[in-house]
C-alpha positions in Angstrom: 91.0 119.4 92.3 90.6 123.2 92.4 89.4 125.0 95.4 86.1 126.1 93.8 85.3 122.6 92.6 86.0 121.2 96.1 83.8 123.9 97.6 80.9 123.2 95.2 81.2 119.4 95.9 81.2 119.9 99.6 78.2 122.3 99.4 76.2 119.6 97.6 77.2 117.0 100.2 76.2 119.4 102.9 72.5 118.5 102.6 71.5 115.6 104.8 69.4 113.9 102.1 72.1 114.2 99.4 74.6 112.9 101.8 72.4 109.9 102.5 71.9 109.3 98.8 75.6 109.4 98.2 76.5 107.1 101.1 74.0 104.5 99.8 75.6 104.6 96.4 79.1 104.4 97.9 78.0 101.4 100.0 76.5 99.8 96.8 79.9 99.5 95.2 80.7 99.7 91.5 77.4 98.0 90.4 75.4 100.9 91.7 71.7 100.9 92.5 68.5 101.1 90.5 66.8 104.4 91.2 63.7 102.6 92.5 65.8 100.6 95.0 67.6 103.8 96.1 64.2 105.4 96.6 62.9 102.5 98.6 66.0 102.4 100.9 65.8 106.1 101.7 62.0 106.3 101.8 61.7 109.5 99.9 59.4 110.6 97.1 60.7 110.0 93.5 60.6 113.8 92.7 62.8 114.5 95.8 65.3 111.8 94.9 65.5 113.1 91.3 66.2 116.6 92.6 69.0 115.5 94.9 70.5 113.1 92.2 70.6 116.1 89.8 72.6 118.0 92.3 75.1 115.2 92.9 75.4 114.6 89.1 76.1 118.3 88.6 79.3 118.1 90.7 80.3 114.7 89.2 79.8 112.7 92.3 77.2 110.5 90.7 76.6 109.1 87.2 73.5 107.3 85.8 73.4 104.5 83.3 70.3 102.9 81.7 70.3 99.1 81.5 67.2 98.1 79.6 64.3 99.8 81.3 66.1 100.3 84.6 68.1 103.5 85.4 71.1 102.8 87.7 73.0 105.3 89.7 76.7 104.9 90.5 79.0 106.8 92.8 82.0 108.2 90.8 84.7 107.0 93.1 87.5 108.8 91.2 85.9 112.1 92.2 85.4 111.0 95.8 89.1 110.1 95.9 90.0 113.4 94.3 88.0 115.3 97.0 89.6 113.2 99.8 93.1 113.9 98.4 92.3 117.6 98.1 91.3 117.7 101.8 94.2 115.7 103.1 97.1 116.5 100.8 98.6 119.2 102.9 97.6 117.7 106.2 99.9 119.1 109.0 102.4 120.5 106.4 102.9 123.5 108.6 103.7 121.6 111.8 105.8 118.8 113.2 102.9 117.5 115.2 101.0 115.7 112.4 97.7 113.9 112.5 97.9 110.3 111.4 95.0 109.6 109.1 93.3 106.3 109.9 93.9 103.4 107.5 91.1 101.4 106.1 90.8 98.1 108.0 89.6 94.8 106.5 86.3 93.6 107.8 
């Protein structure tokens, strides 16, 4: 990931509502969530949700898919992984005292 792309992505995640939207979609897994369910969970107006989804779509963190009459939103995990890799790939490369990144634990 290029620096400018990472900066744009982090900028969009820097808004509390967008971060909440994205976290809900990440929690939902690969099946995603219908827009109406996402709106209900976050308790925000449809127009506000639409605005924030557009921002997340513009930096490729979210994609939408229509199934029948229902519009689903999905986190684009490959781009989340790319951002995490960008942020951590040179972790402590200039020092011998390196931070150990936490490993995901099974629930």
